[in-house]
MITI-329976 format. One line per field, with one value per residue (C-alpha): x, y, z negated; residue in one letter; residue number from 1. Coordinates in pm, 1 decimal, decimal comma. Each point is the difference from the previous one (the first is absolute). Layout:
N
c1	(X:...)
c2	(Y:...)
c3	(Z:...)
residu	(a:...)
num	(NUM:...)
This chain:
124
c1	(-1273,6:-23,3:169,6:262,8:20,5:-16,8:289,0:226,9:-68,0:52,1:342,9:69,3:-73,6:275,8:225,7:-80,5:90,1:312,4:151,8:-96,1:132,8:314,3:-34,0:-74,9:367,1:157,9:-152,1:164,7:320,2:174,2:94,2:217,6:185,7:357,7:-94,1:5,1:-270,5:-203,0:-22,2:-25,9:-280,8:-222,8:109,5:-258,0:-223,6:-113,5:-31,3:-225,4:-207,4:-60,1:-121,1:-193,5:-148,7:-75,1:-153,2:-173,9:-173,7:-50,7:-207,9:-179,2:-77,6:-68,4:-292,0:-120,7:-47,5:-154,0:-292,6:-50,8:-72,9:-236,1:-153,7:21,3:-230,0:-218,7:-100,7:-57,3:-220,1:-205,8:-14,4:-117,7:-320,7:-100,4:27,4:162,7:339,2:336,5:136,4:222,8:96,0:76,5:232,6:119,6:73,0:176,4:257,7:33,3:49,5:265,4:167,5:77,3:128,8:198,3:201,3:14,0:209,9:234,8:74,7:15,5:293,0:160,1:44,2:142,9:236,0:105,9:-10,4:224,0:252,4:-3,1:354,5:54,1:273,3:-52,5:80,4:133,6)
c2	(-242,3:302,3:190,8:-309,8:166,2:356,2:-70,7:-151,0:294,4:224,3:-189,3:-2,1:373,9:24,3:-184,8:215,1:333,3:-114,4:-133,4:319,3:213,3:-198,8:63,6:383,9:-58,1:-218,0:209,3:358,4:-122,2:-148,9:347,2:81,2:-330,8:-135,5:-289,0:-266,3:112,1:94,3:-353,0:-137,7:210,1:-52,5:-378,8:16,9:278,4:-326,2:-245,2:234,7:47,9:-348,0:-11,9:299,1:-138,8:-306,1:165,1:143,9:-309,5:-130,6:264,2:-17,4:-344,5:58,7:258,5:-193,4:-311,6:254,4:118,0:-336,1:-102,4:344,4:-179,3:-316,0:132,2:159,7:-249,7:-190,0:245,9:60,6:-433,7:28,6:298,8:-73,5:-372,6:-106,4:-249,8:183,5:-249,0:-95,4:395,5:-9,8:-243,9:114,6:367,9:-209,9:-219,7:372,8:182,8:-349,9:18,6:417,9:-32,7:-275,3:223,9:295,5:-218,2:-171,4:298,3:138,7:-294,7:103,2:390,4:-131,6:-195,1:301,7:234,0:-246,5:-147,7:390,1:127,7:162,3:339,6:268,5:350,8:314,6)
c3	(-6362,6:90,1:-276,9:67,8:399,2:-164,1:-236,1:273,6:213,1:-241,6:-23,5:345,8:7,8:-218,0:125,3:330,9:-139,0:-168,8:376,6:210,9:-271,8:43,2:363,8:-22,3:-309,8:292,3:404,1:-176,4:-139,9:300,9:164,7:-303,1:3,2:126,2:346,7:-257,9:-277,2:316,5:141,3:-371,6:-31,7:322,2:-79,0:-333,3:220,0:231,6:-262,7:-208,6:310,8:15,3:-326,5:7,5:305,7:-172,8:-193,1:158,2:146,0:-358,1:-197,9:339,0:1,3:-409,2:137,5:216,2:-232,1:-272,4:309,7:79,2:-429,3:-7,4:371,7:-257,0:-273,4:210,8:245,4:-346,4:-119,4:291,5:126,4:-408,2:2,1:400,8:-20,0:241,7:-4,6:75,6:-171,7:277,8:105,0:-363,2:21,1:266,2:-119,0:-318,3:256,6:148,4:-328,7:-141,0:346,9:26,8:-381,5:117,8:257,4:-221,6:-260,7:274,4:108,1:-357,1:-30,2:288,2:-57,1:-335,3:146,6:189,1:-307,1:-168,8:264,6:248,1:-2,9:-362,4:43,9:-181,6:261,4:-262,8)
residu	(m:l:t:a:v:g:t:i:i:t:a:l:t:n:r:l:g:r:a:v:d:r:r:r:i:l:e:e:r:p:r:s:l:a:a:q:e:a:a:v:a:y:e:e:i:g:v:l:a:r:r:i:r:l:i:y:f:s:t:m:a:a:v:l:c:a:l:f:v:c:l:l:v:a:g:a:f:v:g:a:f:i:s:v:d:l:s:k:l:v:g:l:l:f:i:l:a:m:l:a:l:i:s:c:l:i:l:l:l:r:e:v:f:l:a:v:t:g:p:r:h:v:i:r)
num	(1:2:3:4:5:6:7:8:9:10:11:12:13:14:15:16:17:18:19:20:21:22:23:24:25:26:27:28:29:30:31:32:33:34:35:36:37:38:39:40:41:42:43:44:45:46:47:48:49:50:51:52:53:54:55:56:57:58:59:60:61:62:63:64:65:66:67:68:69:70:71:72:73:74:75:76:77:78:79:80:81:82:83:84:85:86:87:88:89:90:91:92:93:94:95:96:97:98:99:100:101:102:103:104:105:106:107:108:109:110:111:112:113:114:115:116:117:118:119:120:121:122:123:124)
């Protein structure tokens, strides 16, 4: 599970980098564009800002999931070594990890939807 979450975090980081790079390009250009083209650029910057925020929260949920999984594994081993029944704690950590992963994937899906349906303007 940690490998899967790590892969998701890598994909999210790549998406974040591309969105930030595109925003930087668009933020530099409106100064030299006509009013109509500048308005289009600002519209796309708004969509990019929403996408970046979604990617940020999705990454945060994925990292939280990974932390819960690590705590789950640590709790299972601690419980085995000190002969304490931590099964409820391990179960709770698993549920929290799944909820964090579900949140991460829902946010990613929303970000992909915005990326696909967002404005597609070629600004020269």
